[in-house]
N, C-alpha and C positions, 0 to 999 in steps of 0.2 A: 328457215331463210337464214343464209350466210351472205354477208354484204363484206367485199374486200375495196380498200382504199386505192385510187388511182390517181394519186397526187392533187386532184383539183376536184375529183368526184367517188363516190362508191358506185359498186356495180354489184347488182344482185341476180341471183338464176332463179327463175322460177319455171312452173311446168309451162307458161304460157312465150317466154322468152325472156330476155335482159332488161332488168330495170336500172334505169340508172339516175342516179339523186345525189343531187347538191346544193349548197347555200349560193351558188351563181346559177340564175336560172337559163346561163348561155351554156351550161354543162350539163344540165338536167334537171328531173322535177325538183321543185324546193320541196323541203319534208311539209311544211304548212299546205302546201297544194296537192300534196298526195292525202292528207289527213281529211280537209276539206274535200276532196273528190270522193275519196270514200264513205265518207257519211252522206253526201247528195247521192252519188249512185245507189248505195245502198237503201235510201230512204226512199228514190224512186222506184227502185226494181221492188220493195216492199208493197209500195203503193198501188203498181201496176197488178201485182198478183192478186193484193187484196179487191180490187176493182174487177178481175176477172172472176175473182170468186163470187163477187155479187152480181155477177153478169151484165156487168157495165162495159159498153161497147168501146174500148179503147183504140182509137187509131193512131194517136202521136203523144207522144210525152216527153216534155223540155224539162228540165231543171234547173234554175238559175242559182247560184251561191253568192250570197254579199257577205264578206266576212270583215270583222271587227277585231282588231287586235291591240294589246295595250305595251306600247314600246317600254311603259315604266317596268313592266314585269317579264322581262329577257322576250318582249314581243308575243307573249302567248294568245292564242287566237280565246276570243272572249264570248263573241257572239257570232254566229252562222245564221243567216236569213236565207231560207229556201225557198223559192218560189216556182211552184209548177204549171206550167202552161199544158193542157189536156185537151185532145183533140177526141172528138167520139161523135157517137151516134148520141141518141137521145141521154143525157147526165143530167141528172135531177141534182141540183146543187145541194142538195140536204142529204142526199147519199154519199155524194162527193166528199162533203166536210165529214161524216163521219167516216169513209174511208180513209182520209188523210190523217184523222185523230186515231185510228186503230193502226195503220202502219207506223206511225211516229213511235208507237209503245213497242213494236216489233222489230225494228230494226238495230240490227247487233251492235253496228257500229255506233248509232246515235246513242243507245244505252252506256256504251262504253265510257263516254266523255259526259254522262250525266252527272249534274251538281259540278263541273268543272267547264264548261262552255254551254251558253245559253244557245238553243236551239229553237229558232220560230220558224212556223211555216204557214204560206199561203197560196191560193191557187186562182187561176182563173181559167175560165172553160170557152174553147173555141170550136163550134160544131162544126 
């Protein structure tokens, strides 16, 4: 990946298209938003794949991310609380709980920040 500075933001080209990144959210995505979004979407994608392999019928999946940052440490991300809202057919809570734990151990983005950012996960089921 390559990013070029354009006075008040950086742009990068990917196979999908242009990515605009800036410390000013009126000019582009803020770096922390991209990091949290990557972790949230990666975790939810792995969870969906695990549930699919367990033959759990998932018809909808939303992930909400609550972020805590420490202003005394360069405003670094200290904690990300992921909350999954899962819709589907018959979804036994114990199987979903196992799937969440398994997905957590297999998300490359979450594993990358392991030991630096605390990530917690909760879920609710909506039939």
